[in-house]
PDB file of N, CA, C and O in Angstrom, chain B, residues numbered from 101:
ATOM      1  N   MET B 101     123.685 115.322  97.921  1.00  0.00           N
ATOM      2  CA  MET B 101     122.585 115.457  99.245  1.00  0.00           C
ATOM      3  C   MET B 101     121.255 115.298  98.539  1.00  0.00           C
ATOM      4  O   MET B 101     120.983 115.127  97.350  1.00  0.00           O
ATOM      5  N   SER B 102     120.505 115.405  99.626  1.00  0.00           N
ATOM      6  CA  SER B 102     118.798 115.461  98.892  1.00  0.00           C
ATOM      7  C   SER B 102     118.207 116.457 100.120  1.00  0.00           C
ATOM      8  O   SER B 102     118.792 116.948 101.084  1.00  0.00           O
ATOM      9  N   PHE B 103     116.912 116.541  99.716  1.00  0.00           N
ATOM     10  CA  PHE B 103     116.120 117.757 100.301  1.00  0.00           C
ATOM     11  C   PHE B 103     115.893 117.105 101.839  1.00  0.00           C
ATOM     12  O   PHE B 103     115.598 115.954 102.158  1.00  0.00           O
ATOM     13  N   SER B 104     116.150 118.304 102.669  1.00  0.00           N
ATOM     14  CA  SER B 104     116.099 117.906 104.305  1.00  0.00           C
ATOM     15  C   SER B 104     114.936 118.632 104.878  1.00  0.00           C
ATOM     16  O   SER B 104     114.925 119.860 104.793  1.00  0.00           O
ATOM     17  N   LYS B 105     113.953 118.000 105.454  1.00  0.00           N
ATOM     18  CA  LYS B 105     112.761 118.883 105.807  1.00  0.00           C
ATOM     19  C   LYS B 105     113.434 119.645 107.204  1.00  0.00           C
ATOM     20  O   LYS B 105     112.981 120.758 107.471  1.00  0.00           O
ATOM     21  N   LEU B 106     114.383 119.137 107.998  1.00  0.00           N
ATOM     22  CA  LEU B 106     114.873 119.878 108.871  1.00  0.00           C
ATOM     23  C   LEU B 106     115.511 121.060 108.780  1.00  0.00           C
ATOM     24  O   LEU B 106     115.749 121.749 109.771  1.00  0.00           O
ATOM     25  N   SER B 107     115.910 121.454 107.318  1.00  0.00           N
ATOM     26  CA  SER B 107     116.617 122.695 106.716  1.00  0.00           C
ATOM     27  C   SER B 107     115.523 123.508 106.114  1.00  0.00           C
ATOM     28  O   SER B 107     115.857 124.494 105.456  1.00  0.00           O
ATOM     29  N   LEU B 108     114.285 123.230 106.252  1.00  0.00           N
ATOM     30  CA  LEU B 108     113.171 124.178 105.894  1.00  0.00           C
ATOM     31  C   LEU B 108     112.550 124.583 107.063  1.00  0.00           C
ATOM     32  O   LEU B 108     112.203 123.896 108.024  1.00  0.00           O
ATOM     33  N   ALA B 109     112.433 125.955 106.845  1.00  0.00           N
ATOM     34  CA  ALA B 109     111.643 126.746 108.057  1.00  0.00           C
ATOM     35  C   ALA B 109     110.779 127.636 107.507  1.00  0.00           C
ATOM     36  O   ALA B 109     111.261 128.449 106.720  1.00  0.00           O
ATOM     37  N   ARG B 110     109.541 127.678 107.749  1.00  0.00           N
ATOM     38  CA  ARG B 110     108.563 128.925 107.678  1.00  0.00           C
ATOM     39  C   ARG B 110     109.084 129.975 108.458  1.00  0.00           C
ATOM     40  O   ARG B 110     109.381 129.891 109.649  1.00  0.00           O
ATOM     41  N   VAL B 111     109.204 131.168 107.591  1.00  0.00           N
ATOM     42  CA  VAL B 111     109.528 132.440 108.541  1.00  0.00           C
ATOM     43  C   VAL B 111     108.715 133.485 108.483  1.00  0.00           C
ATOM     44  O   VAL B 111     109.004 134.592 108.936  1.00  0.00           O
ATOM     45  N   THR B 112     107.515 133.159 107.851  1.00  0.00           N
ATOM     46  CA  THR B 112     106.397 134.159 107.793  1.00  0.00           C
ATOM     47  C   THR B 112     105.064 133.415 108.055  1.00  0.00           C
ATOM     48  O   THR B 112     104.932 132.192 108.023  1.00  0.00           O
ATOM     49  N   LYS B 113     104.276 134.154 108.269  1.00  0.00           N
ATOM     50  CA  LYS B 113     102.675 133.609 108.835  1.00  0.00           C
ATOM     51  C   LYS B 113     102.166 133.508 107.134  1.00  0.00           C
ATOM     52  O   LYS B 113     102.647 134.192 106.231  1.00  0.00           O
ATOM     53  N   GLN B 114     101.206 132.598 106.997  1.00  0.00           N
ATOM     54  CA  GLN B 114     100.605 132.681 105.856  1.00  0.00           C
ATOM     55  C   GLN B 114      99.494 134.003 105.903  1.00  0.00           C
ATOM     56  O   GLN B 114      98.601 134.280 106.704  1.00  0.00           O
ATOM     57  N   VAL B 115     100.024 134.734 104.559  1.00  0.00           N
ATOM     58  CA  VAL B 115      99.213 136.154 104.422  1.00  0.00           C
ATOM     59  C   VAL B 115      98.141 135.892 103.193  1.00  0.00           C
ATOM     60  O   VAL B 115      98.417 135.209 102.206  1.00  0.00           O
ATOM     61  N   ALA B 116      96.742 136.613 103.437  1.00  0.00           N
ATOM     62  CA  ALA B 116      95.810 136.524 102.363  1.00  0.00           C
ATOM     63  C   ALA B 116      96.401 137.504 101.237  1.00  0.00           C
ATOM     64  O   ALA B 116      97.004 138.558 101.439  1.00  0.00           O
ATOM     65  N   VAL B 117      96.122 136.980 100.143  1.00  0.00           N
ATOM     66  CA  VAL B 117      96.598 137.928  98.830  1.00  0.00           C
ATOM     67  C   VAL B 117      95.469 139.039  98.907  1.00  0.00           C
ATOM     68  O   VAL B 117      94.309 138.633  98.977  1.00  0.00           O
ATOM     69  N   GLY B 118      95.681 140.267  98.901  1.00  0.00           N
ATOM     70  CA  GLY B 118      94.631 141.384  99.022  1.00  0.00           C
ATOM     71  C   GLY B 118      94.179 141.243  97.392  1.00  0.00           C
ATOM     72  O   GLY B 118      94.937 140.862  96.500  1.00  0.00           O
ATOM     73  N   LEU B 119      92.820 141.627  97.225  1.00  0.00           N
ATOM     74  CA  LEU B 119      92.098 141.527  95.930  1.00  0.00           C
ATOM     75  C   LEU B 119      92.177 143.191  95.873  1.00  0.00           C
ATOM     76  O   LEU B 119      92.674 143.882  96.763  1.00  0.00           O
ATOM     77  N   THR B 120      91.488 143.767  94.444  1.00  0.00           N
ATOM     78  CA  THR B 120      91.439 144.893  94.376  1.00  0.00           C
ATOM     79  C   THR B 120      90.536 145.853  94.922  1.00  0.00           C
ATOM     80  O   THR B 120      90.666 147.077  94.889  1.00  0.00           O
ATOM     81  N   THR B 121      89.600 145.184  95.433  1.00  0.00           N
ATOM     82  CA  THR B 121      88.480 145.442  96.276  1.00  0.00           C
ATOM     83  C   THR B 121      88.849 145.953  97.625  1.00  0.00           C
ATOM     84  O   THR B 121      88.052 146.590  98.313  1.00  0.00           O
ATOM     85  N   GLY B 122      90.412 145.587  98.106  1.00  0.00           N
ATOM     86  CA  GLY B 122      91.002 145.790  99.469  1.00  0.00           C
ATOM     87  C   GLY B 122      90.430 144.555 100.410  1.00  0.00           C
ATOM     88  O   GLY B 122      90.767 144.437 101.588  1.00  0.00           O
ATOM     89  N   LEU B 123      89.740 143.866  99.901  1.00  0.00           N
ATOM     90  CA  LEU B 123      89.488 142.641 100.782  1.00  0.00           C
ATOM     91  C   LEU B 123      90.579 141.375 100.627  1.00  0.00           C
ATOM     92  O   LEU B 123      91.183 141.248  99.562  1.00  0.00           O
ATOM     93  N   PRO B 124      90.791 140.500 101.670  1.00  0.00           N
ATOM     94  CA  PRO B 124      91.571 139.494 101.367  1.00  0.00           C
ATOM     95  C   PRO B 124      90.983 138.527 100.514  1.00  0.00           C
ATOM     96  O   PRO B 124      89.771 138.416 100.697  1.00  0.00           O
ATOM     97  N   GLY B 125      91.578 137.611  99.424  1.00  0.00           N
ATOM     98  CA  GLY B 125      91.099 136.495  98.805  1.00  0.00           C
ATOM     99  C   GLY B 125      91.438 135.322  99.342  1.00  0.00           C
ATOM    100  O   GLY B 125      91.998 135.328 100.438  1.00  0.00           O
ATOM    101  N   ALA B 126      91.167 134.111  98.684  1.00  0.00           N
ATOM    102  CA  ALA B 126      91.117 132.766  99.176  1.00  0.00           C
ATOM    103  C   ALA B 126      93.034 132.458  99.111  1.00  0.00           C
ATOM    104  O   ALA B 126      93.544 131.706  99.942  1.00  0.00           O
ATOM    105  N   LEU B 127      93.681 132.987  98.287  1.00  0.00           N
ATOM    106  CA  LEU B 127      94.905 132.655  98.028  1.00  0.00           C
ATOM    107  C   LEU B 127      95.717 133.359  99.395  1.00  0.00           C
ATOM    108  O   LEU B 127      95.488 134.436  99.947  1.00  0.00           O
ATOM    109  N   GLN B 128      96.608 132.457  99.663  1.00  0.00           N
ATOM    110  CA  GLN B 128      97.507 132.731 100.772  1.00  0.00           C
ATOM    111  C   GLN B 128      98.924 132.522 100.391  1.00  0.00           C
ATOM    112  O   GLN B 128      99.181 131.626  99.587  1.00  0.00           O
ATOM    113  N   VAL B 129      99.756 133.168 100.825  1.00  0.00           N
ATOM    114  CA  VAL B 129     101.275 132.799 100.517  1.00  0.00           C
ATOM    115  C   VAL B 129     102.025 132.750 101.929  1.00  0.00           C
ATOM    116  O   VAL B 129     101.446 133.157 102.937  1.00  0.00           O
ATOM    117  N   ALA B 130     103.248 132.273 101.975  1.00  0.00           N
ATOM    118  CA  ALA B 130     103.986 132.199 103.230  1.00  0.00           C
ATOM    119  C   ALA B 130     105.402 132.171 102.637  1.00  0.00           C
ATOM    120  O   ALA B 130     105.572 131.796 101.477  1.00  0.00           O
ATOM    121  N   GLY B 131     106.233 132.492 103.275  1.00  0.00           N
ATOM    122  CA  GLY B 131     107.806 132.699 103.081  1.00  0.00           C
ATOM    123  C   GLY B 131     108.517 131.471 103.855  1.00  0.00           C
ATOM    124  O   GLY B 131     108.142 131.103 104.969  1.00  0.00           O
ATOM    125  N   TYR B 132     109.635 130.848 103.108  1.00  0.00           N
ATOM    126  CA  TYR B 132     110.520 130.049 103.851  1.00  0.00           C
ATOM    127  C   TYR B 132     112.100 130.401 103.636  1.00  0.00           C
ATOM    128  O   TYR B 132     112.570 131.083 102.724  1.00  0.00           O
ATOM    129  N   MET B 133     112.705 129.851 104.557  1.00  0.00           N
ATOM    130  CA  MET B 133     114.158 129.898 104.244  1.00  0.00           C
ATOM    131  C   MET B 133     114.638 128.335 104.156  1.00  0.00           C
ATOM    132  O   MET B 133     113.938 127.537 104.779  1.00  0.00           O
ATOM    133  N   TYR B 134     115.751 127.830 103.451  1.00  0.00           N
ATOM    134  CA  TYR B 134     116.103 126.828 103.200  1.00  0.00           C
ATOM    135  C   TYR B 134     117.769 126.780 102.892  1.00  0.00           C
ATOM    136  O   TYR B 134     118.287 127.495 102.035  1.00  0.00           O
ATOM    137  N   ALA B 135     118.511 125.833 103.718  1.00  0.00           N
ATOM    138  CA  ALA B 135     119.778 126.042 103.676  1.00  0.00           C
ATOM    139  C   ALA B 135     120.309 124.540 103.690  1.00  0.00           C
ATOM    140  O   ALA B 135     119.954 123.638 104.448  1.00  0.00           O
ATOM    141  N   THR B 136     121.303 124.495 102.600  1.00  0.00           N
ATOM    142  CA  THR B 136     121.804 123.186 102.179  1.00  0.00           C
ATOM    143  C   THR B 136     123.276 123.351 101.558  1.00  0.00           C
ATOM    144  O   THR B 136     123.838 124.409 101.271  1.00  0.00           O
ATOM    145  N   ASP B 137     123.717 122.153 101.434  1.00  0.00           N
ATOM    146  CA  ASP B 137     125.203 122.202 101.010  1.00  0.00           C
ATOM    147  C   ASP B 137     124.940 121.821  99.375  1.00  0.00           C
ATOM    148  O   ASP B 137     125.875 121.953  98.586  1.00  0.00           O
ATOM    149  N   ASP B 138     123.754 121.391  98.962  1.00  0.00           N
ATOM    150  CA  ASP B 138     123.455 121.117  97.540  1.00  0.00           C
ATOM    151  C   ASP B 138     123.841 122.519  96.538  1.00  0.00           C
ATOM    152  O   ASP B 138     123.946 123.686  96.915  1.00  0.00           O
ATOM    153  N   ALA B 139     123.959 122.125  95.556  1.00  0.00           N
ATOM    154  CA  ALA B 139     124.348 123.255  94.510  1.00  0.00           C
ATOM    155  C   ALA B 139     122.843 123.581  94.012  1.00  0.00           C
ATOM    156  O   ALA B 139     121.859 122.845  94.077  1.00  0.00           O
ATOM    157  N   ALA B 140     122.946 124.904  93.492  1.00  0.00           N
ATOM    158  CA  ALA B 140     121.473 125.568  93.213  1.00  0.00           C
ATOM    159  C   ALA B 140     121.118 124.790  92.155  1.00  0.00           C
ATOM    160  O   ALA B 140     119.911 124.548  92.146  1.00  0.00           O
ATOM    161  N   ALA B 141     121.806 124.261  91.165  1.00  0.00           N
ATOM    162  CA  ALA B 141     121.194 123.238  90.019  1.00  0.00           C
ATOM    163  C   ALA B 141     120.529 121.895  90.465  1.00  0.00           C
ATOM    164  O   ALA B 141     119.690 121.283  89.804  1.00  0.00           O
ATOM    165  N   THR B 142     120.993 121.551  91.600  1.00  0.00           N
ATOM    166  CA  THR B 142     120.329 120.425  92.309  1.00  0.00           C
ATOM    167  C   THR B 142     119.013 120.809  92.971  1.00  0.00           C
ATOM    168  O   THR B 142     118.033 120.064  92.949  1.00  0.00           O
ATOM    169  N   VAL B 143     119.027 121.804  93.463  1.00  0.00           N
ATOM    170  CA  VAL B 143     117.917 122.471  94.431  1.00  0.00           C
ATOM    171  C   VAL B 143     116.761 122.823  93.545  1.00  0.00           C
ATOM    172  O   VAL B 143     115.607 122.624  93.922  1.00  0.00           O
ATOM    173  N   GLU B 144     117.087 123.420  92.195  1.00  0.00           N
ATOM    174  CA  GLU B 144     116.394 123.671  91.161  1.00  0.00           C
ATOM    175  C   GLU B 144     115.528 122.629  90.270  1.00  0.00           C
ATOM    176  O   GLU B 144     114.612 122.865  89.482  1.00  0.00           O
ATOM    177  N   THR B 145     116.145 121.341  90.671  1.00  0.00           N
ATOM    178  CA  THR B 145     115.471 120.035  89.906  1.00  0.00           C
ATOM    179  C   THR B 145     114.102 119.956  90.325  1.00  0.00           C
ATOM    180  O   THR B 145     113.709 120.120  91.480  1.00  0.00           O
ATOM    181  N   ALA B 146     113.370 119.684  89.277  1.00  0.00           N
ATOM    182  CA  ALA B 146     111.973 119.334  89.569  1.00  0.00           C
ATOM    183  C   ALA B 146     111.952 117.970  90.450  1.00  0.00           C
ATOM    184  O   ALA B 146     112.634 116.961  90.269  1.00  0.00           O
ATOM    185  N   GLY B 147     111.005 118.213  91.427  1.00  0.00           N
ATOM    186  CA  GLY B 147     110.963 117.152  92.340  1.00  0.00           C
ATOM    187  C   GLY B 147     111.664 117.246  93.623  1.00  0.00           C
ATOM    188  O   GLY B 147     111.192 116.689  94.614  1.00  0.00           O
ATOM    189  N   TYR B 148     112.727 117.894  93.675  1.00  0.00           N
ATOM    190  CA  TYR B 148     113.586 118.162  95.036  1.00  0.00           C
ATOM    191  C   TYR B 148     112.821 118.507  96.024  1.00  0.00           C
ATOM    192  O   TYR B 148     113.230 118.103  97.112  1.00  0.00           O
ATOM    193  N   PHE B 149     111.860 119.105  96.042  1.00  0.00           N
ATOM    194  CA  PHE B 149     111.052 119.435  97.250  1.00  0.00           C
ATOM    195  C   PHE B 149     109.817 118.729  97.395  1.00  0.00           C
ATOM    196  O   PHE B 149     108.913 119.327  97.979  1.00  0.00           O
ATOM    197  N   ASN B 150     109.597 117.521  96.958  1.00  0.00           N
ATOM    198  CA  ASN B 150     108.494 116.693  96.702  1.00  0.00           C
ATOM    199  C   ASN B 150     108.184 116.309  98.255  1.00  0.00           C
ATOM    200  O   ASN B 150     107.006 116.367  98.608  1.00  0.00           O
ATOM    201  N   ASN B 151     109.016 115.981  99.053  1.00  0.00           N
ATOM    202  CA  ASN B 151     108.932 115.669 100.456  1.00  0.00           C
ATOM    203  C   ASN B 151     108.265 116.987 101.495  1.00  0.00           C
ATOM    204  O   ASN B 151     107.852 116.864 102.648  1.00  0.00           O
ATOM    205  N   ALA B 152     108.323 118.166 100.705  1.00  0.00           N
ATOM    206  CA  ALA B 152     107.502 119.376 101.301  1.00  0.00           C
ATOM    207  C   ALA B 152     106.062 119.819 100.956  1.00  0.00           C
ATOM    208  O   ALA B 152     105.434 120.746 101.469  1.00  0.00           O
ATOM    209  N   ARG B 153     105.578 118.780  99.766  1.00  0.00           N
ATOM    210  CA  ARG B 153     104.485 119.353  99.391  1.00  0.00           C
ATOM    211  C   ARG B 153     103.355 119.465 100.422  1.00  0.00           C
ATOM    212  O   ARG B 153     102.440 120.235 100.129  1.00  0.00           O
ATOM    213  N   ASN B 154     103.291 118.824 101.558  1.00  0.00           N
ATOM    214  CA  ASN B 154     102.416 118.922 102.676  1.00  0.00           C
ATOM    215  C   ASN B 154     102.683 120.506 103.385  1.00  0.00           C
ATOM    216  O   ASN B 154     101.795 121.115 103.982  1.00  0.00           O
ATOM    217  N   LEU B 155     103.735 120.895 103.235  1.00  0.00           N
ATOM    218  CA  LEU B 155     103.999 122.300 103.948  1.00  0.00           C
ATOM    219  C   LEU B 155     104.027 123.605 103.118  1.00  0.00           C
ATOM    220  O   LEU B 155     103.908 124.705 103.656  1.00  0.00           O
ATOM    221  N   VAL B 156     104.204 123.425 101.655  1.00  0.00           N
ATOM    222  CA  VAL B 156     104.133 124.543 100.873  1.00  0.00           C
ATOM    223  C   VAL B 156     103.101 124.792  99.973  1.00  0.00           C
ATOM    224  O   VAL B 156     102.355 123.838  99.750  1.00  0.00           O
ATOM    225  N   ARG B 157     102.916 125.657  99.503  1.00  0.00           N
ATOM    226  CA  ARG B 157     101.730 125.904  98.408  1.00  0.00           C
ATOM    227  C   ARG B 157     102.240 126.748  97.468  1.00  0.00           C
ATOM    228  O   ARG B 157     103.069 127.603  97.782  1.00  0.00           O
ATOM    229  N   LYS B 158     101.780 126.590  96.175  1.00  0.00           N
ATOM    230  CA  LYS B 158     101.923 127.111  95.038  1.00  0.00           C
ATOM    231  C   LYS B 158     101.959 128.561  95.041  1.00  0.00           C
ATOM    232  O   LYS B 158     100.845 129.002  95.326  1.00  0.00           O
ATOM    233  N   GLY B 159     102.986 129.642  94.791  1.00  0.00           N
ATOM    234  CA  GLY B 159     102.876 130.954  95.251  1.00  0.00           C
ATOM    235  C   GLY B 159     103.907 131.212  96.491  1.00  0.00           C
ATOM    236  O   GLY B 159     104.700 132.153  96.488  1.00  0.00           O
ATOM    237  N   ASP B 160     103.820 130.432  97.362  1.00  0.00           N
ATOM    238  CA  ASP B 160     104.944 130.778  98.322  1.00  0.00           C
ATOM    239  C   ASP B 160     106.329 130.967  98.086  1.00  0.00           C
ATOM    240  O   ASP B 160     106.847 130.306  97.186  1.00  0.00           O
ATOM    241  N   PHE B 161     107.222 132.003  98.948  1.00  0.00           N
ATOM    242  CA  PHE B 161     108.435 131.990  98.407  1.00  0.00           C
ATOM    243  C   PHE B 161     109.580 131.620  99.219  1.00  0.00           C
ATOM    244  O   PHE B 161     109.379 131.580 100.433  1.00  0.00           O
ATOM    245  N   LEU B 162     110.841 131.318  98.753  1.00  0.00           N
ATOM    246  CA  LEU B 162     111.744 130.327  99.249  1.00  0.00           C
ATOM    247  C   LEU B 162     113.061 131.165  99.014  1.00  0.00           C
ATOM    248  O   LEU B 162     113.524 131.484  97.919  1.00  0.00           O
ATOM    249  N   VAL B 163     113.633 131.495 100.420  1.00  0.00           N
ATOM    250  CA  VAL B 163     115.256 132.088 100.159  1.00  0.00           C
ATOM    251  C   VAL B 163     115.900 130.766 100.421  1.00  0.00           C
ATOM    252  O   VAL B 163     115.679 130.025 101.379  1.00  0.00           O
ATOM    253  N   ALA B 164     116.751 130.573  99.404  1.00  0.00           N
ATOM    254  CA  ALA B 164     117.569 129.345  99.597  1.00  0.00           C
ATOM    255  C   ALA B 164     119.034 129.632  99.836  1.00  0.00           C
ATOM    256  O   ALA B 164     119.518 130.515  99.129  1.00  0.00           O
ATOM    257  N   VAL B 165     119.682 129.140 100.559  1.00  0.00           N
ATOM    258  CA  VAL B 165     121.351 129.279 100.916  1.00  0.00           C
ATOM    259  C   VAL B 165     121.746 127.915 100.355  1.00  0.00           C
ATOM    260  O   VAL B 165     121.315 126.822 100.723  1.00  0.00           O
ATOM    261  N   MET B 166     122.571 128.151  99.477  1.00  0.00           N
ATOM    262  CA  MET B 166     123.149 126.884  98.542  1.00  0.00           C
ATOM    263  C   MET B 166     124.682 127.072  98.464  1.00  0.00           C
ATOM    264  O   MET B 166     125.200 128.182  98.589  1.00  0.00           O
ATOM    265  N   VAL B 167     125.390 125.927  98.249  1.00  0.00           N
ATOM    266  CA  VAL B 167     126.667 126.090  97.727  1.00  0.00           C
ATOM    267  C   VAL B 167     127.019 125.812  96.486  1.00  0.00           C
ATOM    268  O   VAL B 167     126.478 124.897  95.865  1.00  0.00           O
ATOM    269  N   HIS B 168     127.826 126.455  96.054  1.00  0.00           N
ATOM    270  CA  HIS B 168     128.207 126.182  94.574  1.00  0.00           C
ATOM    271  C   HIS B 168     129.953 126.153  94.469  1.00  0.00           C
ATOM    272  O   HIS B 168     130.573 127.205  94.620  1.00  0.00           O
ATOM    273  N   SER B 169     130.515 125.134  94.257  1.00  0.00           N
ATOM    274  CA  SER B 169     131.786 125.042  94.329  1.00  0.00           C
ATOM    275  C   SER B 169     132.459 125.827  95.308  1.00  0.00           C
ATOM    276  O   SER B 169     133.325 126.680  95.112  1.00  0.00           O
ATOM    277  N   GLY B 170     131.909 125.403  96.501  1.00  0.00           N
ATOM    278  CA  GLY B 170     132.544 126.088  97.905  1.00  0.00           C
ATOM    279  C   GLY B 170     132.030 127.461  98.121  1.00  0.00           C
ATOM    280  O   GLY B 170     132.038 127.938  99.255  1.00  0.00           O
ATOM    281  N   THR B 171     131.570 128.144  97.073  1.00  0.00           N
ATOM    282  CA  THR B 171     130.853 129.507  97.151  1.00  0.00           C
ATOM    283  C   THR B 171     129.395 129.532  97.549  1.00  0.00           C
ATOM    284  O   THR B 171     128.562 128.918  96.882  1.00  0.00           O
ATOM    285  N   VAL B 172     128.998 130.381  98.852  1.00  0.00           N
ATOM    286  CA  VAL B 172     127.584 130.426  99.035  1.00  0.00           C
ATOM    287  C   VAL B 172     126.915 131.239  98.029  1.00  0.00           C
ATOM    288  O   VAL B 172     127.252 132.386  97.738  1.00  0.00           O
ATOM    289  N   VAL B 173     125.823 130.503  97.444  1.00  0.00           N
ATOM    290  CA  VAL B 173     124.922 131.185  96.657  1.00  0.00           C
ATOM    291  C   VAL B 173     123.718 131.363  97.578  1.00  0.00           C
ATOM    292  O   VAL B 173     123.444 130.528  98.440  1.00  0.00           O
ATOM    293  N   ILE B 174     122.880 132.670  97.337  1.00  0.00           N
ATOM    294  CA  ILE B 174     121.543 132.837  97.962  1.00  0.00           C
ATOM    295  C   ILE B 174     120.603 133.104  96.727  1.00  0.00           C
ATOM    296  O   ILE B 174     120.939 134.055  96.022  1.00  0.00           O
ATOM    297  N   LYS B 175     119.582 132.474  96.395  1.00  0.00           N
ATOM    298  CA  LYS B 175     118.463 132.691  95.508  1.00  0.00           C
ATOM    299  C   LYS B 175     117.152 132.839  96.091  1.00  0.00           C
ATOM    300  O   LYS B 175     116.835 132.224  97.109  1.00  0.00           O
ATOM    301  N   LEU B 176     116.325 133.681  95.448  1.00  0.00           N
ATOM    302  CA  LEU B 176     115.300 133.669  95.864  1.00  0.00           C
ATOM    303  C   LEU B 176     114.113 133.143  94.917  1.00  0.00           C
ATOM    304  O   LEU B 176     113.849 133.678  93.841  1.00  0.00           O
ATOM    305  N   PHE B 177     113.439 132.050  95.432  1.00  0.00           N
ATOM    306  CA  PHE B 177     112.575 131.243  94.320  1.00  0.00           C
ATOM    307  C   PHE B 177     111.066 131.182  94.685  1.00  0.00           C
ATOM    308  O   PHE B 177     110.734 131.230  95.869  1.00  0.00           O
ATOM    309  N   VAL B 178     110.168 131.081  93.717  1.00  0.00           N
ATOM    310  CA  VAL B 178     108.908 130.887  94.022  1.00  0.00           C
ATOM    311  C   VAL B 178     108.425 129.407  93.797  1.00  0.00           C
ATOM    312  O   VAL B 178     108.779 128.824  92.772  1.00  0.00           O
ATOM    313  N   PHE B 179     107.682 128.829  94.660  1.00  0.00           N
ATOM    314  CA  PHE B 179     107.068 127.420  94.372  1.00  0.00           C
ATOM    315  C   PHE B 179     106.118 127.952  93.260  1.00  0.00           C
ATOM    316  O   PHE B 179     105.370 128.927  93.323  1.00  0.00           O
ATOM    317  N   ASP B 180     106.333 127.022  92.144  1.00  0.00           N
ATOM    318  CA  ASP B 180     105.421 127.394  90.904  1.00  0.00           C
ATOM    319  C   ASP B 180     104.410 126.308  90.721  1.00  0.00           C
ATOM    320  O   ASP B 180     103.314 126.593  90.238  1.00  0.00           O
ATOM    321  N   ALA B 181     104.701 125.081  91.072  1.00  0.00           N
ATOM    322  CA  ALA B 181     103.571 124.152  91.062  1.00  0.00           C
ATOM    323  C   ALA B 181     103.791 123.096  92.438  1.00  0.00           C
ATOM    324  O   ALA B 181     104.882 122.573  92.663  1.00  0.00           O
ATOM    325  N   VAL B 182     102.890 122.936  93.084  1.00  0.00           N
ATOM    326  CA  VAL B 182     102.821 122.038  94.192  1.00  0.00           C
ATOM    327  C   VAL B 182     101.711 121.007  93.960  1.00  0.00           C
ATOM    328  O   VAL B 182     100.876 120.982  94.864  1.00  0.00           O
ATOM    329  N   PRO B 183     101.515 120.142  92.940  1.00  0.00           N
ATOM    330  CA  PRO B 183     100.269 119.001  92.795  1.00  0.00           C
ATOM    331  C   PRO B 183     100.387 118.073  93.951  1.00  0.00           C
ATOM    332  O   PRO B 183     101.329 117.798  94.694  1.00  0.00           O
ATOM    333  N   ALA B 184      99.154 117.673  93.884  1.00  0.00           N
ATOM    334  CA  ALA B 184      98.879 116.337  94.808  1.00  0.00           C
ATOM    335  C   ALA B 184      99.875 115.261  94.661  1.00  0.00           C
ATOM    336  O   ALA B 184     100.473 114.720  95.591  1.00  0.00           O
ATOM    337  N   SER B 185     100.003 114.989  93.351  1.00  0.00           N
ATOM    338  CA  SER B 185     101.040 113.920  93.057  1.00  0.00           C
ATOM    339  C   SER B 185     102.028 114.639  91.916  1.00  0.00           C
ATOM    340  O   SER B 185     101.873 115.768  91.450  1.00  0.00           O
ATOM    341  N   GLY B 186     102.764 113.976  91.688  1.00  0.00           N
ATOM    342  CA  GLY B 186     103.884 114.552  90.489  1.00  0.00           C
ATOM    343  C   GLY B 186     104.931 115.413  91.350  1.00  0.00           C
ATOM    344  O   GLY B 186     104.951 115.550  92.573  1.00  0.00           O
ATOM    345  N   ASN B 187     105.780 115.946  90.405  1.00  0.00           N
ATOM    346  CA  ASN B 187     106.770 116.788  90.811  1.00  0.00           C
ATOM    347  C   ASN B 187     106.529 118.519  91.428  1.00  0.00           C
ATOM    348  O   ASN B 187     106.102 119.434  90.724  1.00  0.00           O
ATOM    349  N   VAL B 188     106.869 118.625  92.686  1.00  0.00           N
ATOM    350  CA  VAL B 188     106.958 119.976  93.085  1.00  0.00           C
ATOM    351  C   VAL B 188     107.963 120.649  92.260  1.00  0.00           C
ATOM    352  O   VAL B 188     109.041 120.103  92.022  1.00  0.00           O
ATOM    353  N   THR B 189     107.593 122.076  91.710  1.00  0.00           N
ATOM    354  CA  THR B 189     108.703 122.678  91.115  1.00  0.00           C
ATOM    355  C   THR B 189     108.597 124.288  91.719  1.00  0.00           C
ATOM    356  O   THR B 189     107.601 124.851  92.172  1.00  0.00           O
ATOM    357  N   ILE B 190     109.944 124.797  91.561  1.00  0.00           N
ATOM    358  CA  ILE B 190     110.190 126.055  91.833  1.00  0.00           C
ATOM    359  C   ILE B 190     110.935 126.935  90.559  1.00  0.00           C
ATOM    360  O   ILE B 190     111.522 126.395  89.621  1.00  0.00           O
ATOM    361  N   LYS B 191     110.795 128.233  90.723  1.00  0.00           N
ATOM    362  CA  LYS B 191     111.472 128.946  89.627  1.00  0.00           C
ATOM    363  C   LYS B 191     111.987 130.443  90.420  1.00  0.00           C
ATOM    364  O   LYS B 191     111.430 131.088  91.308  1.00  0.00           O
ATOM    365  N   VAL B 192     113.042 130.631  89.827  1.00  0.00           N
ATOM    366  CA  VAL B 192     113.718 131.953  90.328  1.00  0.00           C
ATOM    367  C   VAL B 192     112.437 132.918  90.357  1.00  0.00           C
ATOM    368  O   VAL B 192     111.483 132.911  89.579  1.00  0.00           O
ATOM    369  N   ALA B 193     112.669 133.756  91.468  1.00  0.00           N
ATOM    370  CA  ALA B 193     111.471 134.714  91.668  1.00  0.00           C
ATOM    371  C   ALA B 193     112.152 135.905  90.708  1.00  0.00           C
ATOM    372  O   ALA B 193     113.361 136.108  90.600  1.00  0.00           O
ATOM    373  N   SER B 194     111.005 136.695  89.990  1.00  0.00           N
ATOM    374  CA  SER B 194     111.295 137.906  89.245  1.00  0.00           C
ATOM    375  C   SER B 194     111.066 139.238  90.143  1.00  0.00           C
ATOM    376  O   SER B 194     109.974 139.777  90.317  1.00  0.00           O
ATOM    377  N   VAL B 195     112.253 139.645  90.655  1.00  0.00           N
ATOM    378  CA  VAL B 195     112.129 141.131  91.465  1.00  0.00           C
ATOM    379  C   VAL B 195     112.091 142.159  90.479  1.00  0.00           C
ATOM    380  O   VAL B 195     113.122 142.268  89.816  1.00  0.00           O
ATOM    381  N   THR B 196     111.195 142.905  90.231  1.00  0.00           N
ATOM    382  CA  THR B 196     110.949 144.216  89.436  1.00  0.00           C
ATOM    383  C   THR B 196     110.844 145.456  90.291  1.00  0.00           C
ATOM    384  O   THR B 196     110.521 145.326  91.472  1.00  0.00           O
ATOM    385  N   ALA B 197     111.044 146.407  89.886  1.00  0.00           N
ATOM    386  CA  ALA B 197     110.843 147.455  90.783  1.00  0.00           C
ATOM    387  C   ALA B 197     109.474 148.041  90.361  1.00  0.00           C
ATOM    388  O   ALA B 197     109.308 147.896  89.149  1.00  0.00           O
ATOM    389  N   ALA B 198     108.574 148.579  90.899  1.00  0.00           N
ATOM    390  CA  ALA B 198     107.347 149.257  90.675  1.00  0.00           C
ATOM    391  C   ALA B 198     107.598 150.438  89.632  1.00  0.00           C
ATOM    392  O   ALA B 198     106.667 151.165  89.286  1.00  0.00           O
TER     393      ALA B 198
END
């Protein structure tokens, strides 16, 4: 399969990233859900989300529900690069305790 815009949904509004001064900065992030029969390795391929470049921004997060050998896999990603041209890339989000 390939990327389907119909399977990508923004689930949060864009939120301004707070600065150390307590004021909102120019950077905004949003969260998305995506569901597909594609394997995680396919979804993680550079360029898979190229047709979503007008929807997503660098720093947005993505909860992806995928299939791997018939088993459902859920991963949390961050859009790593969303250039005007070239490949949109994602990376597995690093979740750490404070």
